[in-house]
C-alpha positions in Angstrom: 0.0 0.0 0.0 1.2 3.5 -0.7 2.4 5.7 2.2 -0.1 8.3 3.4 2.1 11.3 2.5 1.5 12.7 -0.9 5.2 13.3 -1.7 6.0 9.6 -0.8 3.2 8.5 -3.1 4.7 10.5 -5.9 8.1 9.1 -5.3 6.8 5.6 -5.5 5.0 6.3 -8.8 8.1 7.8 -10.2 10.1 4.7 -9.4 7.6 2.7 -11.4 7.9 5.1 -14.3 11.7 4.8 -14.3 12.1 1.2 -13.6 9.4 -0.7 -15.5 10.5 -0.7 -19.2 7.4 -2.5 -20.6 5.1 -1.6 -23.5 2.4 1.0 -22.9 -1.0 -0.6 -23.4 -4.6 -0.1 -22.5 -4.2 -2.6 -19.7 -1.7 -0.5 -17.9 -1.1 -1.4 -14.3 -1.9 1.8 -12.4 -3.1 5.3 -13.0 -2.4 8.7 -11.5 -5.4 11.0 -11.1 -5.6 14.8 -11.3 -2.6 15.4 -13.6 -3.6 17.9 -16.2 -0.6 17.5 -18.5 2.5 15.4 -19.1 4.6 18.2 -17.7 3.0 17.7 -14.3 4.8 14.5 -13.9 7.8 14.9 -16.1 10.9 13.1 -15.0 14.2 14.9 -15.4 16.7 12.6 -17.3 19.4 13.3 -14.7 17.3 11.8 -12.0 17.3 8.3 -13.1 18.2 5.7 -10.5 21.8 4.7 -9.9 23.2 6.3 -13.0 22.3 8.6 -15.8 19.4 7.9 -18.1 21.9 7.4 -20.9 23.7 4.6 -19.1 20.4 2.8 -18.5 19.7 2.7 -22.2 23.1 1.7 -23.3 23.2 0.6 -27.0 19.5 1.3 -27.4 18.4 -1.9 -25.7 15.9 -0.1 -23.4 13.4 -0.2 -26.2 10.1 -0.4 -24.5 7.6 2.2 -23.6 6.5 3.0 -20.0 3.7 1.0 -18.3 1.8 4.0 -17.0 -1.0 6.2 -18.2 -1.5 9.5 -16.5 -5.2 10.3 -16.5 -6.3 13.8 -15.4 -9.8 15.1 -14.7 -9.4 17.6 -17.6 -7.1 15.6 -19.9 -5.5 12.3 -20.4 -1.8 12.1 -21.0 0.9 9.5 -21.2 4.1 9.7 -19.3 7.1 10.3 -21.5 9.6 7.4 -21.9 13.1 7.8 -20.6 15.6 9.6 -22.9 16.9 7.1 -25.4 14.0 4.7 -25.1 12.1 3.7 -28.2 8.4 3.0 -28.6 7.9 -0.7 -29.2 4.4 -1.3 -30.5 6.0 -3.6 -33.0 7.8 -5.5 -30.2 6.5 -8.7 -28.6 3.4 -8.9 -26.6 4.4 -11.4 -24.0 2.2 -11.5 -20.9 3.4 -9.5 -17.9 3.3 -10.9 -14.4 2.1 -7.6 -12.7 2.0 -9.0 -9.2 5.7 -10.0 -9.5 6.6 -6.6 -10.8 5.1 -4.9 -7.6 6.6 -7.5 -5.3 10.1 -7.0 -6.7 9.9 -3.2 -7.1 11.2 -2.5 -3.6 14.2 -4.6 -4.3 15.5 -2.4 -7.1 17.0 0.7 -5.5 18.7 1.7 -2.3 17.6 4.8 -0.5 20.4 7.0 -1.9 19.4 6.2 -5.5 15.8 7.1 -5.3 14.5 9.7 -7.6 13.4 13.2 -6.3 9.7 14.0 -6.6 8.5 15.3 -9.9 7.9 19.0 -10.5 4.5 20.0 -9.3 2.3 22.8 -10.6 2.7 26.0 -8.6 -1.0 26.5 -8.7 -2.8 23.6 -7.1 -6.0 25.3 -6.2 -7.9 23.7 -9.1 -6.1 20.5 -9.6 -3.8 18.6 -7.2 -2.4 15.1 -7.1 -5.0 13.5 -4.8 -4.7 9.8 -5.1 -3.1 6.9 -6.9 -5.4 4.1 -7.8 -3.8 0.7 -8.1 -5.4 -2.5 -9.4 -7.1 -4.3 -6.6 -5.0 -7.4 -7.1 -1.8 -5.4 -6.4 -3.0 -3.6 -3.3 -0.6 -5.5 -1.0 2.6 -4.4 -2.8 5.3 -3.9 -0.2 6.1 -0.2 -0.6 7.5 0.0 2.9 10.5 -2.1 1.8 11.9 0.4 -0.6 14.7 1.6 1.6 15.8 -1.8 2.9 16.4 -3.9 -0.2 19.6 -4.2 -2.3 19.8 -2.8 -5.8 20.0 -4.2 -9.2 22.9 -3.0 -11.3 22.3 -1.3 -14.7 23.8 -4.5 -16.2 21.1 -6.6 -14.7 18.5 -4.3 -16.1 20.0 -4.5 -19.5 20.2 -8.3 -19.3 16.6 -8.4 -18.3 15.7 -6.3 -21.3 17.7 -8.6 -23.6 16.2 -11.7 -22.3 12.7 -10.3 -22.7 13.4 -9.4 -26.3 14.9 -12.8 -27.0 11.9 -14.6 -25.6 9.4 -12.6 -27.6 11.2 -12.2 -30.9 8.8 -13.0 -33.8 9.7 -15.6 -36.4 7.4 -15.5 -39.3 7.6 -18.9 -41.0 5.9 -19.0 -44.5 3.2 -19.9 -44.9 3.3 -21.2 -41.3 5.5 -23.1 -39.0 6.4 -26.3 -40.9 6.1 -28.4 -37.7 2.6 -27.1 -36.9 1.2 -24.1 -34.9 0.8 -26.3 -31.8 4.1 -28.2 -32.1 6.4 -28.4 -29.1 9.9 -29.5 -28.4 10.4 -32.4 -26.0 10.2 -31.5 -22.3 13.6 -31.0 -20.7 14.0 -33.1 -17.5 16.7 -31.6 -15.3 17.4 -34.8 -13.5 17.7 -36.8 -16.7 18.9 -34.7 -19.6 22.3 -33.2 -20.4 22.2 -29.3 -20.1 22.2 -28.1 -23.7 22.4 -24.7 -25.5 21.8 -24.0 -29.1 23.2 -21.6 -31.7 20.9 -21.7 -34.7 21.0 -19.8 -38.0 17.3 -18.9 -38.7 17.8 -18.6 -42.4 19.3 -22.0 -43.0 17.4 -25.1 -44.1 14.8 -23.1 -46.2 14.3 -21.1 -43.0 13.7 -24.3 -40.9 16.0 -22.7 -38.3 13.5 -20.0 -37.6 10.7 -22.5 -37.2 12.7 -24.4 -34.6 13.6 -21.1 -32.8 9.9 -20.2 -32.7 9.1 -23.5 -31.1 11.7 -22.9 -28.5 9.9 -19.8 -27.3 7.0 -22.0 -26.0 9.1 -23.8 -23.4 10.8 -22.2 -20.4 14.0 -24.1 -20.7 14.5 -23.7 -24.5 13.4 -20.1 -24.6 16.4 -19.1 -22.5 19.0 -21.5 -24.1 18.2 -21.6 -27.8 19.9 -18.6 -29.5 19.7 -17.0 -32.9 23.4 -17.2 -33.8 23.2 -14.1 -36.1 21.7 -12.0 -33.3 24.4 -13.1 -30.9 27.2 -12.1 -33.2 25.5 -8.7 -33.7 24.8 -8.1 -30.1 28.2 -8.4 -28.3 27.7 -5.2 -26.3 27.5 -5.1 -22.6 24.2 -6.5 -21.4 23.5 -8.0 -24.9 22.9 -11.5 -26.2 26.5 -12.5 -25.9 26.4 -11.7 -22.2 23.2 -13.7 -21.8 24.7 -16.6 -23.7 27.7 -16.5 -21.4 25.5 -16.6 -18.3 23.6 -19.6 -19.6 26.8 -21.3 -20.6 28.2 -20.9 -17.1 24.9 -22.3 -15.6 24.9 -25.2 -18.0 28.6 -25.9 -17.0 27.7 -26.1 -13.3 24.6 -28.2 -13.9 26.6 -30.6 -16.1 29.3 -30.9 -13.5 26.8 -31.8 -10.9 25.5 -34.6 -13.1 29.0 -35.8 -14.0 28.6 -35.0 -17.7 29.7 -32.4 -20.3 27.3 -29.7 -21.4 26.4 -29.6 -25.1 25.8 -26.9 -27.8 23.7 -27.5 -30.9 25.3 -25.8 -33.9 22.3 -25.3 -36.3 23.1 -24.3 -39.9 25.2 -25.2 -42.9 28.7 -26.7 -42.7 30.3 -23.3 -42.0 28.2 -22.9 -38.8 30.5 -25.2 -36.9 33.4 -22.7 -37.0 30.9 -19.9 -36.4 29.7 -21.6 -33.2 33.3 -22.0 -32.1 33.8 -18.2 -32.5 30.8 -17.6 -30.3 32.0 -19.9 -27.6 35.5 -18.3 -27.5 34.0 -14.8 -27.6 31.8 -15.7 -24.6 34.7 -17.1 -22.7 37.2 -14.3 -23.4 38.2 -12.4 -20.3 37.8 -8.6 -20.1 39.6 -7.1 -17.1 37.5 -3.9 -17.5 34.5 -6.0 -16.5 36.3 -8.2 -13.9 33.7 -7.3 -11.3 31.0 -8.6 -13.6 32.4 -12.1 -13.9 34.9 -11.6 -16.8 38.1 -11.7 -14.8 41.1 -13.4 -16.4 41.6 -16.9 -15.1 45.3 -16.6 -16.1 44.9 -17.8 -19.7 43.0 -15.0 -21.4 39.7 -16.7 -20.7 37.2 -16.6 -17.8 37.5 -20.4 -17.3 40.7 -21.9 -16.0 42.7 -24.4 -18.2 41.2 -27.2 -16.2 37.6 -25.9 -16.8 38.3 -25.6 -20.5 39.6 -29.1 -20.8 36.9 -30.7 -18.6 33.8 -28.5 -19.3 34.2 -27.1 -22.8 30.8 -28.0 -24.3 30.5 -30.9 -26.9 29.1 -29.8 -30.3 26.2 -31.5 -32.0 25.5 -30.4 -35.6 21.9 -29.7 -36.6 21.9 -30.2 -40.5 20.3 -27.1 -42.0 22.5 -26.5 -45.0 22.8 -27.8 -48.5 25.5 -30.5 -48.3 25.4 -31.0 -44.5 28.7 -32.9 -44.6 29.5 -32.2 -40.9 26.1 -33.4 -39.6 26.2 -36.4 -41.8 29.7 -37.4 -40.6 28.7 -37.2 -37.0 25.5 -39.1 -37.5 23.0 -36.3 -37.2 21.6 -36.7 -40.7 21.9 -35.1 -44.2 18.7 -33.1 -43.9 17.0 -31.2 -41.2 14.7 -33.2 -38.9 11.3 -33.8 -40.7 12.4 -32.5 -44.1 11.1 -35.5 -46.0 7.9 -35.7 -44.0 6.7 -32.1 -44.5 3.4 -31.4 -46.2 0.2 -29.4 -45.9 -1.7 -32.0 -44.0 -1.9 -32.3 -40.3 -0.6 -35.9 -40.4 2.6 -34.8 -42.2 3.2 -31.9 -39.8 2.7 -34.3 -36.8 5.2 -36.7 -38.3 7.7 -33.9 -38.8 7.2 -32.7 -35.2 7.8 -36.2 -33.9 11.0 -36.5 -36.0 12.2 -33.1 -34.6 11.4 -34.2 -31.0 13.3 -37.5 -31.6 16.3 -35.5 -32.9 16.4 -33.1 -29.9 15.9 -36.0 -27.4 19.0 -37.7 -28.9 21.1 -34.6 -28.2 19.8 -34.4 -24.6 20.3 -38.1 -24.0 23.4 -38.7 -21.8 23.8 -42.0 -23.6 24.8 -40.2 -26.8 28.5 -40.7 -27.1 31.1 -37.9 -27.1 34.5 -38.0 -28.8 37.3 -35.7 -29.9 37.4 -33.8 -33.2 40.4 -32.2 -34.8 40.3 -28.5 -35.7 42.8 -27.2 -38.2 43.8 -23.5 -38.4 45.2 -21.0 -40.9 48.2 -19.7 -39.0 51.3 -17.5 -39.7 54.4 -19.5 -40.6 56.8 -20.5 -37.9 58.6 -17.4 -36.4 56.1 -14.9 -37.9 53.5 -12.9 -36.1 51.0 -12.4 -39.0 50.1 -13.9 -42.4 51.7 -12.4 -45.5 48.6 -12.4 -47.7 45.3 -10.5 -47.8 41.8 -11.7 -48.7 38.8 -10.2 -50.5 35.4 -11.3 -51.8 34.3 -11.9 -55.3 31.7 -9.4 -56.5 29.8 -9.0 -59.7 26.2 -9.5 -60.9 24.1 -12.6 -60.1 23.9 -15.1 -62.8 25.9 -17.8 -64.5 28.8 -15.5 -65.2 29.8 -12.9 -62.5 32.6 -11.3 -64.6 32.2 -7.7 -65.9 33.6 -6.1 -69.0 36.6 -3.8 -68.3 38.5 -2.3 -71.3 36.9 -4.8 -73.6 37.9 -7.8 -71.5 35.9 -10.0 -69.1 37.4 -9.6 -65.7 36.7 -10.6 -62.1 35.4 -7.8 -59.8 36.5 -7.8 -56.1 35.1 -6.2 -52.9 36.2 -6.0 -49.3 35.6 -9.2 -47.4 33.3 -9.5 -44.4 33.1 -12.2 -41.8 34.1 -14.8 -41.1 37.8 -14.3 -41.2 39.7 -17.5 -42.1 41.0 -19.3 -39.0 39.2 -22.5 -38.1 39.1 -25.2 -40.8 36.9 -27.9 -39.3 35.9 -30.0 -42.3 38.1 -29.4 -45.4 40.3 -26.9 -47.3 41.1 -26.5 -50.9 42.5 -24.1 -53.6 41.5 -24.0 -57.2 38.4 -25.1 -59.1 36.1 -25.9 -56.1 37.0 -22.7 -54.3 36.3 -20.6 -57.4 33.0 -22.4 -57.9 32.1 -21.7 -54.2 33.0 -18.0 -54.5 30.6 -17.7 -57.5 27.9 -19.6 -55.7 28.1 -17.2 -52.8 26.9 -14.4 -55.1 24.0 -16.6 -56.2 22.9 -18.3 -53.0 19.3 -19.6 -53.0 16.7 -20.1 -50.3 16.3 -23.9 -50.7 19.0 -26.6 -50.3 17.9 -28.3 -53.6 18.2 -25.0 -55.5 21.6 -24.4 -54.0 22.9 -27.8 -55.3 21.7 -27.0 -58.8 23.4 -23.6 -58.5 26.7 -25.3 -57.8 26.3 -27.3 -61.0 25.5 -24.2 -63.0 28.6 -22.4 -61.7 30.8 -25.4 -62.4 29.6 -25.6 -65.9 30.2 -21.9 -66.4 33.9 -22.2 -65.2 34.5 -25.1 -67.6 33.2 -23.3 -70.6 34.6 -19.8 -70.0 38.0 -18.4 -70.6 40.3 -17.9 -67.6 40.0 -14.3 -66.3 43.3 -12.3 -66.1 43.1 -12.3 -62.3 43.7 -16.1 -62.2 46.4 -18.4 -63.5 45.5 -21.4 -65.6 44.3 -24.1 -63.1 47.0 -24.3 -60.3 49.9 -22.8 -62.2 52.2 -21.0 -59.7 51.0 -23.1 -56.7 53.4 -25.2 -54.6 52.5 -27.3 -51.5 54.8 -28.7 -48.9 53.9 -31.0 -46.0 56.3 -31.3 -43.2 59.0 -29.6 -45.2 58.7 -32.2 -48.0 57.3 -31.2 -51.5 53.8 -32.6 -52.1 52.5 -30.6 -55.0 53.0 -30.6 -57.9 54.0 -34.2 -57.7 57.2 -35.5 -59.3 58.4 -32.0 -60.0 61.8 -30.8 -58.9 61.2 -27.2 -60.1 57.6 -26.7 -59.0 56.3 -26.8 -62.5 53.2 -28.7 -63.6 50.5 -27.2 -61.5 48.6 -26.1 -64.6 47.7 -29.7 -65.1 45.7 -29.9 -61.9 42.4 -28.2 -61.0 42.4 -28.6 -57.2 44.6 -29.4 -54.2 43.5 -29.6 -50.6 42.7 -31.8 -47.7 39.9 -33.6 -45.9 39.3 -33.7 -42.2 36.0 -35.5 -42.5 35.2 -38.3 -45.0 32.5 -36.3 -46.8 32.8 -33.4 -49.3 29.9 -31.8 -51.1 27.6 -34.6 -49.9 29.2 -37.2 -52.2 33.0 -37.4 -52.2 35.1 -39.5 -49.8 38.8 -40.0 -49.2 40.9 -43.1 -48.7 44.6 -43.9 -48.5 46.4 -43.8 -51.8 46.8 -47.2 -53.4 47.6 -48.7 -56.8 44.6 -49.6 -59.1 44.6 -53.3 -58.0 44.7 -52.3 -54.3 41.8 -49.9 -54.6 39.4 -52.7 -55.4 40.9 -55.6 -53.4 41.9 -54.1 -50.1 40.4 -52.1 -47.3 41.9 -48.6 -47.2 42.1 -46.3 -44.3 39.4 -43.6 -44.7 39.8 -39.9 -43.8 39.3 -39.6 -40.1 38.4 -36.5 -38.0 40.4 -37.3 -34.9 43.6 -39.1 -35.9 45.7 -35.9 -35.9 46.3 -36.1 -39.7 44.9 -34.2 -42.6 44.1 -36.3 -45.7 45.7 -34.4 -48.6 44.5 -34.9 -52.2 45.2 -33.4 -55.6 42.9 -33.6 -58.6 43.2 -33.2 -62.4 40.4 -32.6 -64.7 40.9 -36.2 -65.9 41.1 -37.7 -62.4 37.5 -39.0 -62.6 38.4 -41.0 -65.7 41.5 -42.6 -64.1 39.7 -43.2 -60.8 36.0 -43.7 -61.8 34.5 -43.3 -58.3 33.8 -40.6 -55.8 36.7 -41.7 -53.5 39.8 -39.4 -53.6 43.3 -40.8 -53.4 44.6 -39.2 -50.1 47.9 -39.0 -48.2 47.9 -38.5 -44.4 50.0 -35.5 -43.4 50.5 -33.4 -40.2 50.2 -30.0 -41.9 50.6 -28.1 -45.1 51.9 -24.8 -46.5 50.6 -23.6 -49.8 52.7 -21.1 -51.7 51.5 -19.0 -54.6 53.6 -17.0 -57.1 51.6 -15.1 -59.7 52.7 -11.5 -59.9 50.9 -8.2 -59.7 47.1 -8.3 -60.2 46.8 -12.1 -59.6 45.8 -14.4 -56.8 43.9 -17.6 -56.2 40.7 -18.7 -54.6 40.7 -20.9 -51.6 37.8 -22.3 -49.5 37.5 -23.7 -46.0 34.3 -25.4 -44.8 32.4 -24.0 -47.7 33.5 -20.3 -47.3 35.5 -18.9 -50.2 37.9 -16.0 -50.4 40.4 -14.6 -53.0 43.9 -14.5 -51.6 46.6 -12.2 -53.0 49.7 -10.1 -52.1 49.2 -6.3 -52.2 52.7 -6.0 -53.5 52.4 -8.8 -56.0 55.0 -10.9 -54.3 55.0 -14.5 -53.2 52.7 -15.5 -50.3 51.9 -18.6 -48.3 48.9 -20.1 -46.6 50.0 -22.3 -43.7 47.6 -24.8 -42.1 48.2 -26.9 -39.0 46.3 -28.6 -36.3 45.4 -26.1 -33.5 42.6 -27.6 -31.4 40.9 -30.8 -30.3 37.3 -30.2 -29.3 34.5 -32.6 -28.1 31.6 -33.5 -30.4 28.4 -35.5 -29.9 27.8 -38.5 -32.1 24.3 -39.0 -33.4 22.3 -42.2 -33.7 23.1 -42.4 -37.4 26.9 -42.5 -37.0 28.3 -45.0 -39.5 31.8 -46.3 -38.6 32.1 -47.7 -42.2 32.5 -44.1 -43.4 34.9 -42.7 -40.9 36.1 -45.7 -38.9 36.3 -46.1 -35.2 35.7 -42.7 -33.6 37.4 -43.6 -30.3 41.2 -43.7 -30.5 42.9 -45.8 -27.8 44.2 -44.1 -24.7 42.8 -40.7 -25.6 40.6 -38.9 -23.1 37.8 -36.7 -24.4 38.4 -33.0 -23.8 39.3 -29.6 -25.1 43.0 -29.1 -25.9 45.2 -26.5 -27.6 47.5 -28.3 -30.0 51.1 -27.8 -31.0 54.5 -29.5 -31.0 55.7 -27.2 -28.2 54.3 -25.1 -25.4 55.2 -22.1 -27.6 53.0 -23.3 -30.5 50.1 -23.9 -28.1 50.5 -20.4 -26.7 50.5 -19.0 -30.3 47.2 -20.8 -31.0 45.6 -19.3 -27.9 46.8 -15.8 -28.8 45.6 -16.3 -32.4 42.1 -17.3 -31.1 42.0 -14.3 -28.7 43.0 -12.0 -31.6 40.2 -13.6 -33.7 37.4 -13.0 -31.2 38.7 -9.4 -30.4 38.3 -8.6 -34.1 42.0 -8.0 -34.6 42.3 -10.5 -37.4 40.0 -8.4 -39.6 42.6 -5.8 -40.1 45.4 -8.3 -40.6 43.7 -10.5 -43.2 40.8 -8.5 -44.8 42.1 -6.2 -47.5 40.9 -2.6 -47.7 39.7 -1.0 -50.9 43.0 0.8 -51.2 44.9 -2.5 -50.9 42.7 -4.2 -53.5 43.3 -1.4 -56.0 47.1 -1.2 -55.2 47.3 -4.9 -56.0 46.0 -4.2 -59.5 42.6 -5.9 -59.0 39.3 -4.4 -60.2 37.4 -3.1 -57.2 33.6 -2.9 -57.1 33.5 0.6 -55.5 36.1 1.9 -57.9 34.0 1.0 -60.9 30.7 2.3 -59.3 
């Protein structure tokens, strides 16, 4: 109940105005009588609790209106929102627990942070503030506790705002949610299931990702732990989604430790989402000494978790296949298509079957019986003794269509633009230079909404490359490319002077035994041995990359979809092409054009940098990848290198990556693109 004194009543109402950042609606919680205008109850911005109004709306996340309508006897007026707040009629309409709001109100501010009373009209003869009418169900609100309760920090207020926005984000599946409007994810049982978070790309899988995120909002557990991965990357500010993800990751870690298991993270999207999810995990765990009092203190290794915590508690990754090829998900046994893809239809029976398939998939991730093993992560690193790479990257630009080239001075040429994210570091699945990378770069300009259409687009771009003349920015095939593995020449083969690369269309390596949804790798053998013996396949946790090289005629000599591979511990690709030339490379389905701004020789060095835990799905097939459990190897997170110095270099490289410092090192500026003699999109426009 409100105090009897009028000034105290005003003070209480003003606290509500300042501290309840919810949408104004016709069902507002309380009303103030006898105010003749907004100015009667205007709140000075400098009087906001605990800090300035500006700090309470940091980064524009205080984006709701105020929950109060000021109704006077002569006029009705709405209280003004705090400075920096944004009206949110378009925002979510989640139900508000009004009783809880009042019960918790007195816990928000200490006495010294309370707001002074609002300015009153000097003439109160006609109209005065006479009473505050509160809904009868809230009459017992504990106003007398205002001075005795501890305060929330501005960070907690921002986190509360971010959570509310996350829970109420609208996902408009077309024409409707493919799993049904009443579909639900399986119940999470805290005493039975493994604590699990998810990072899902809503646009992947013909927008199946957004349908799954929409279903997650209907369950208390999933609505706080299933994240839109794109929004997390965008909202790395204080109090934003990355902070919320970190809090949930820490909670999941402690819950999993209590159960004696390792927490899990679902990576939902195409094959490139795996390295994307790793970026989010490392960004969330990166220490920030400026926020040490907010739980981001350095544990002595650059992260907020200790080395022991990283090894024992780093979450295991399960891949939700929402892309086109879905090589990663297929390798780990989680399927080649998203759950329910083949069962979808317009009928209720088809939707119910799709929902059941999705529930079965989620249940398998939550099941502690699902096995966890190690997975090798390769990294694009500076050469030994160097602090940075000696090449720059940019993106292919140009018009959509079969041929992205543009006519410049009467000649068809490739057009370049500044590269965006991701920056090349983690190579989880495969790496290649040459034909496949060029095809992927062209595909990125022409990406479609549906996986089937994307596969057809790859075919169209491959046909275009084979029938077109080589543009002046590229050498013929792999001319000028040399590859060494462990200091020994690997490519071009049987060449003492490095000549012969023009005969080959592609060189690279596999870490998993799938590529483009159809190709595999197996140890090199003579023709008779290929048919009569069992060859070792490409394995994702044997500490070796499976190198391969392909000619245009390779399918004729080896009429199958199995590459001849050679197990190596690392590789260095060197390119010499001169001014205005470079080559395309791709890692995990992301393509970039690499070049030297000066036109000199440059090298791309790849070695093993991490071992991370992954979850195997019920469809894991050992015939494809072999035994996933090496002898005498404990499952856990580890930095990899031949020495402690190399391990330290990996850690510093990762921290540089999540801080954004690799962007300036690797991504070429417009000036560098032009200086290298490459046509630039902005220059021509």
